[in-house]
Biopython code that builds the backbone (N, CA, C, O; Angstrom):
import numpy as np
from Bio.PDB.StructureBuilder import StructureBuilder

atoms = [
    (1, "MET", "N", (50.903, 51.301, 106.461)),
    (1, "MET", "CA", (51.279, 52.296, 107.436)),
    (1, "MET", "C", (50.470, 52.074, 108.705)),
    (1, "MET", "O", (49.285, 51.744, 108.671)),
    (2, "THR", "N", (51.144, 52.265, 109.806)),
    (2, "THR", "CA", (50.486, 52.196, 111.103)),
    (2, "THR", "C", (50.630, 53.562, 111.764)),
    (2, "THR", "O", (51.739, 54.080, 111.897)),
    (3, "PHE", "N", (49.525, 54.134, 112.170)),
    (3, "PHE", "CA", (49.533, 55.426, 112.838)),
    (3, "PHE", "C", (49.238, 55.198, 114.314)),
    (3, "PHE", "O", (48.245, 54.565, 114.671)),
    (4, "TYR", "N", (50.106, 55.716, 115.158)),
    (4, "TYR", "CA", (49.903, 55.677, 116.602)),
    (4, "TYR", "C", (49.492, 57.085, 117.019)),
    (4, "TYR", "O", (50.203, 58.053, 116.752)),
    (5, "VAL", "N", (48.349, 57.189, 117.671)),
    (5, "VAL", "CA", (47.827, 58.507, 118.037)),
    (5, "VAL", "C", (47.586, 58.580, 119.542)),
    (5, "VAL", "O", (46.990, 57.680, 120.134)),
    (6, "ALA", "N", (48.054, 59.657, 120.143)),
    (6, "ALA", "CA", (47.854, 59.891, 121.579)),
    (6, "ALA", "C", (46.701, 60.864, 121.764)),
    (6, "ALA", "O", (46.467, 61.740, 120.931)),
    (7, "GLN", "N", (45.991, 60.698, 122.858)),
    (7, "GLN", "CA", (44.880, 61.589, 123.201)),
    (7, "GLN", "C", (43.848, 61.621, 122.071)),
    (7, "GLN", "O", (43.326, 62.682, 121.728)),
    (8, "TRP", "N", (43.561, 60.460, 121.501)),
    (8, "TRP", "CA", (42.679, 60.377, 120.347)),
    (8, "TRP", "C", (41.208, 60.521, 120.726)),
    (8, "TRP", "O", (40.767, 60.059, 121.779)),
    (9, "ALA", "N", (40.478, 61.164, 119.851)),
    (9, "ALA", "CA", (39.029, 61.255, 119.920)),
    (9, "ALA", "C", (38.522, 61.248, 118.482)),
    (9, "ALA", "O", (39.156, 61.852, 117.616)),
    (10, "PRO", "N", (37.412, 60.595, 118.200)),
    (10, "PRO", "CA", (36.912, 60.507, 116.829)),
    (10, "PRO", "C", (36.733, 61.868, 116.137)),
    (10, "PRO", "O", (36.883, 61.963, 114.919)),
    (11, "GLU", "N", (36.419, 62.899, 116.891)),
    (11, "GLU", "CA", (36.230, 64.209, 116.252)),
    (11, "GLU", "C", (37.533, 64.814, 115.725)),
    (11, "GLU", "O", (37.495, 65.852, 115.064)),
    (12, "LYS", "N", (38.670, 64.203, 115.996)),
    (12, "LYS", "CA", (39.961, 64.696, 115.489)),
    (12, "LYS", "C", (40.281, 64.156, 114.098)),
    (12, "LYS", "O", (41.321, 64.502, 113.538)),
    (13, "ILE", "N", (39.418, 63.319, 113.524)),
    (13, "ILE", "CA", (39.711, 62.680, 112.247)),
    (13, "ILE", "C", (39.913, 63.682, 111.118)),
    (13, "ILE", "O", (40.777, 63.471, 110.267)),
    (14, "ASN", "N", (39.141, 64.770, 111.084)),
    (14, "ASN", "CA", (39.298, 65.762, 110.008)),
    (14, "ASN", "C", (40.661, 66.431, 110.074)),
    (14, "ASN", "O", (41.291, 66.644, 109.038)),
    (15, "ASP", "N", (41.131, 66.767, 111.278)),
    (15, "ASP", "CA", (42.463, 67.362, 111.429)),
    (15, "ASP", "C", (43.547, 66.365, 111.035)),
    (15, "ASP", "O", (44.526, 66.734, 110.386)),
    (16, "LEU", "N", (43.377, 65.115, 111.423)),
    (16, "LEU", "CA", (44.355, 64.087, 111.066)),
    (16, "LEU", "C", (44.426, 63.925, 109.556)),
    (16, "LEU", "O", (45.517, 63.882, 108.988)),
    (17, "MET", "N", (43.276, 63.833, 108.902)),
    (17, "MET", "CA", (43.260, 63.660, 107.446)),
    (17, "MET", "C", (43.858, 64.867, 106.728)),
    (17, "MET", "O", (44.546, 64.702, 105.720)),
    (18, "ALA", "N", (43.611, 66.064, 107.223)),
    (18, "ALA", "CA", (44.205, 67.268, 106.626)),
    (18, "ALA", "C", (45.728, 67.222, 106.754)),
    (18, "ALA", "O", (46.442, 67.572, 105.814)),
    (19, "GLY", "N", (46.217, 66.795, 107.904)),
    (19, "GLY", "CA", (47.661, 66.662, 108.086)),
    (19, "GLY", "C", (48.263, 65.604, 107.179)),
    (19, "GLY", "O", (49.352, 65.794, 106.638)),
    (20, "LEU", "N", (47.560, 64.486, 107.009)),
    (20, "LEU", "CA", (48.051, 63.430, 106.116)),
    (20, "LEU", "C", (48.092, 63.902, 104.669)),
    (20, "LEU", "O", (49.036, 63.598, 103.940)),
    (21, "GLU", "N", (47.077, 64.639, 104.256)),
    (21, "GLU", "CA", (47.055, 65.162, 102.895)),
    (21, "GLU", "C", (48.192, 66.153, 102.670)),
    (21, "GLU", "O", (48.805, 66.154, 101.602)),
    (22, "ALA", "N", (48.479, 66.992, 103.655)),
    (22, "ALA", "CA", (49.590, 67.943, 103.546)),
    (22, "ALA", "C", (50.920, 67.202, 103.470)),
    (22, "ALA", "O", (51.787, 67.554, 102.670)),
    (23, "ALA", "N", (51.078, 66.171, 104.305)),
    (23, "ALA", "CA", (52.317, 65.384, 104.290)),
    (23, "ALA", "C", (52.462, 64.644, 102.970)),
    (23, "ALA", "O", (53.567, 64.549, 102.436)),
    (24, "ALA", "N", (51.371, 64.122, 102.439)),
    (24, "ALA", "CA", (51.412, 63.419, 101.162)),
    (24, "ALA", "C", (51.871, 64.357, 100.047)),
    (24, "ALA", "O", (52.668, 63.968, 99.194)),
    (25, "ALA", "N", (51.376, 65.574, 100.054)),
    (25, "ALA", "CA", (51.763, 66.547, 99.030)),
    (25, "ALA", "C", (53.254, 66.872, 99.112)),
    (25, "ALA", "O", (53.909, 67.033, 98.082)),
    (26, "LYS", "N", (53.792, 66.968, 100.323)),
    (26, "LYS", "CA", (55.206, 67.307, 100.500)),
    (26, "LYS", "C", (56.134, 66.144, 100.185)),
    (26, "LYS", "O", (57.271, 66.359, 99.765)),
    (27, "THR", "N", (55.670, 64.920, 100.381)),
    (27, "THR", "CA", (56.548, 63.756, 100.229)),
    (27, "THR", "C", (56.304, 62.980, 98.949)),
    (27, "THR", "O", (57.050, 62.047, 98.649)),
    (28, "GLY", "N", (55.283, 63.336, 98.189)),
    (28, "GLY", "CA", (55.008, 62.647, 96.941)),
    (28, "GLY", "C", (54.192, 61.373, 97.088)),
    (28, "GLY", "O", (54.111, 60.586, 96.144)),
    (29, "LEU", "N", (53.579, 61.150, 98.259)),
    (29, "LEU", "CA", (52.700, 59.993, 98.417)),
    (29, "LEU", "C", (51.439, 60.212, 97.603)),
    (29, "LEU", "O", (50.930, 61.330, 97.517)),
    (30, "ARG", "N", (50.948, 59.161, 97.019)),
    (30, "ARG", "CA", (49.728, 59.265, 96.229)),
    (30, "ARG", "C", (48.505, 59.097, 97.116)),
    (30, "ARG", "O", (48.527, 58.348, 98.093)),
    (31, "LEU", "N", (47.449, 59.797, 96.767)),
    (31, "LEU", "CA", (46.173, 59.653, 97.456)),
    (31, "LEU", "C", (45.200, 58.938, 96.539)),
    (31, "LEU", "O", (45.243, 59.204, 95.338)),
    (32, "PRO", "N", (44.343, 58.070, 96.991)),
    (32, "PRO", "CA", (44.205, 57.688, 98.389)),
    (32, "PRO", "C", (45.416, 56.893, 98.852)),
    (32, "PRO", "O", (46.077, 56.213, 98.067)),
    (33, "MET", "N", (45.684, 56.997, 100.129)),
    (33, "MET", "CA", (46.834, 56.327, 100.720)),
    (33, "MET", "C", (46.544, 54.832, 100.861)),
    (33, "MET", "O", (45.389, 54.408, 100.823)),
    (34, "PRO", "N", (47.607, 54.042, 101.023)),
    (34, "PRO", "CA", (47.406, 52.604, 101.204)),
    (34, "PRO", "C", (46.668, 52.307, 102.507)),
    (34, "PRO", "O", (46.555, 53.183, 103.365)),
    (35, "PRO", "N", (46.167, 51.087, 102.665)),
    (35, "PRO", "CA", (45.490, 50.731, 103.911)),
    (35, "PRO", "C", (46.369, 51.029, 105.118)),
    (35, "PRO", "O", (47.591, 50.889, 105.059)),
    (36, "ALA", "N", (45.743, 51.436, 106.201)),
    (36, "ALA", "CA", (46.485, 51.813, 107.402)),
    (36, "ALA", "C", (45.744, 51.362, 108.646)),
    (36, "ALA", "O", (44.545, 51.083, 108.623)),
    (37, "SER", "N", (46.497, 51.303, 109.725)),
    (37, "SER", "CA", (45.913, 51.041, 111.037)),
    (37, "SER", "C", (46.060, 52.293, 111.877)),
    (37, "SER", "O", (47.078, 52.982, 111.806)),
    (38, "LEU", "N", (45.051, 52.585, 112.668)),
    (38, "LEU", "CA", (45.065, 53.716, 113.582)),
    (38, "LEU", "C", (44.955, 53.136, 114.987)),
    (38, "LEU", "O", (43.932, 52.558, 115.352)),
    (39, "ILE", "N", (46.020, 53.295, 115.770)),
    (39, "ILE", "CA", (46.080, 52.690, 117.094)),
    (39, "ILE", "C", (46.189, 53.796, 118.140)),
    (39, "ILE", "O", (47.132, 54.587, 118.124)),
    (40, "GLY", "N", (45.237, 53.841, 119.029)),
    (40, "GLY", "CA", (45.254, 54.817, 120.112)),
    (40, "GLY", "C", (46.175, 54.355, 121.228)),
    (40, "GLY", "O", (46.108, 53.206, 121.664)),
    (41, "VAL", "N", (47.026, 55.246, 121.684)),
    (41, "VAL", "CA", (47.948, 54.950, 122.776)),
    (41, "VAL", "C", (47.818, 56.021, 123.846)),
    (41, "VAL", "O", (47.325, 57.118, 123.585)),
    (42, "GLU", "N", (48.260, 55.695, 125.040)),
    (42, "GLU", "CA", (48.198, 56.652, 126.144)),
    (42, "GLU", "C", (49.152, 57.820, 125.923)),
    (42, "GLU", "O", (48.789, 58.973, 126.156)),
    (43, "SER", "N", (50.383, 57.522, 125.471)),
    (43, "SER", "CA", (51.362, 58.572, 125.198)),
    (43, "SER", "C", (52.394, 58.028, 124.217)),
    (43, "SER", "O", (52.524, 56.816, 124.041)),
    (44, "LEU", "N", (53.124, 58.942, 123.582)),
    (44, "LEU", "CA", (54.195, 58.583, 122.665)),
    (44, "LEU", "C", (55.527, 58.963, 123.285)),
    (44, "LEU", "O", (55.565, 59.557, 124.363)),
    (45, "PHE", "N", (56.619, 58.626, 122.612)),
    (45, "PHE", "CA", (57.965, 58.855, 123.149)),
    (45, "PHE", "C", (58.213, 60.327, 123.482)),
    (45, "PHE", "O", (58.745, 60.648, 124.544)),
    (46, "GLU", "N", (57.826, 61.212, 122.573)),
    (46, "GLU", "CA", (57.959, 62.652, 122.797)),
    (46, "GLU", "C", (56.647, 63.166, 123.385)),
    (46, "GLU", "O", (55.597, 62.943, 122.783)),
    (47, "PRO", "N", (56.661, 63.835, 124.516)),
    (47, "PRO", "CA", (55.417, 64.222, 125.185)),
    (47, "PRO", "C", (54.511, 65.163, 124.385)),
    (47, "PRO", "O", (53.295, 65.140, 124.576)),
    (48, "ASP", "N", (55.073, 65.989, 123.495)),
    (48, "ASP", "CA", (54.256, 66.944, 122.729)),
    (48, "ASP", "C", (53.798, 66.388, 121.383)),
    (48, "ASP", "O", (53.072, 67.065, 120.655)),
    (49, "VAL", "N", (54.205, 65.179, 121.046)),
    (49, "VAL", "CA", (53.851, 64.576, 119.765)),
    (49, "VAL", "C", (52.554, 63.795, 119.924)),
    (49, "VAL", "O", (52.410, 63.001, 120.854)),
    (50, "LEU", "N", (51.613, 64.021, 119.015)),
    (50, "LEU", "CA", (50.323, 63.337, 119.077)),
    (50, "LEU", "C", (50.201, 62.203, 118.067)),
    (50, "LEU", "O", (49.350, 61.328, 118.228)),
    (51, "VAL", "N", (51.046, 62.200, 117.015)),
    (51, "VAL", "CA", (50.956, 61.167, 115.980)),
    (51, "VAL", "C", (52.351, 60.691, 115.611)),
    (51, "VAL", "O", (53.258, 61.496, 115.399)),
    (52, "GLU", "N", (52.516, 59.374, 115.537)),
    (52, "GLU", "CA", (53.732, 58.757, 114.995)),
    (52, "GLU", "C", (53.296, 57.784, 113.915)),
    (52, "GLU", "O", (52.236, 57.165, 114.008)),
    (53, "VAL", "N", (54.128, 57.657, 112.885)),
    (53, "VAL", "CA", (53.814, 56.778, 111.772)),
    (53, "VAL", "C", (54.904, 55.718, 111.660)),
    (53, "VAL", "O", (56.096, 56.014, 111.746)),
    (54, "GLU", "N", (54.470, 54.491, 111.468)),
    (54, "GLU", "CA", (55.387, 53.388, 111.182)),
    (54, "GLU", "C", (55.053, 52.919, 109.768)),
    (54, "GLU", "O", (53.936, 52.472, 109.508)),
    (55, "ALA", "N", (56.005, 53.018, 108.870)),
    (55, "ALA", "CA", (55.776, 52.635, 107.479)),
    (55, "ALA", "C", (56.607, 51.408, 107.145)),
    (55, "ALA", "O", (57.781, 51.309, 107.502)),
    (56, "THR", "N", (55.969, 50.481, 106.453)),
    (56, "THR", "CA", (56.650, 49.278, 105.986)),
    (56, "THR", "C", (56.571, 49.262, 104.473)),
    (56, "THR", "O", (55.490, 49.399, 103.901)),
    (57, "ALA", "N", (57.713, 49.096, 103.825)),
    (57, "ALA", "CA", (57.754, 49.091, 102.364)),
    (57, "ALA", "C", (58.167, 47.708, 101.869)),
    (57, "ALA", "O", (59.085, 47.086, 102.402)),
    (58, "LEU", "N", (57.481, 47.255, 100.861)),
    (58, "LEU", "CA", (57.848, 46.023, 100.188)),
    (58, "LEU", "C", (58.467, 46.384, 98.850)),
    (58, "LEU", "O", (57.877, 47.113, 98.052)),
    (59, "ILE", "N", (59.653, 45.871, 98.618)),
    (59, "ILE", "CA", (60.297, 46.172, 97.348)),
    (59, "ILE", "C", (60.558, 44.878, 96.588)),
    (59, "ILE", "O", (60.661, 43.803, 97.178)),
    (60, "ASP", "N", (60.658, 44.999, 95.313)),
    (60, "ASP", "CA", (60.817, 43.845, 94.442)),
    (60, "ASP", "C", (62.272, 43.557, 94.206)),
    (60, "ASP", "O", (62.606, 42.613, 93.491)),
]
sb = StructureBuilder()
sb.init_structure("model")
sb.init_model(0)
sb.init_chain("A")
sb.init_seg("    ")
for serial, (resi, resn, name, xyz) in enumerate(atoms, 1):
    if name == "N":
        sb.init_residue(resn, " ", resi, " ")
    sb.init_atom(name, np.array(xyz, "f"), 0.0, 1.0, " ", f" {name:<3s}", serial, name[0])
structure = sb.get_structure()
């Protein structure tokens, strides 16, 4: 998973992790989550959105 975050600051990590844990519970993702990249960007497509996720799945 690749997470793109706008207006990022290191002190936001606890809020981000809480949101990821809530999303994992709703979608059935297991914790701990797979390795991920966190990429800071100036802005995202939607002006009010602070986080976008790009997920890549490998299937057999």
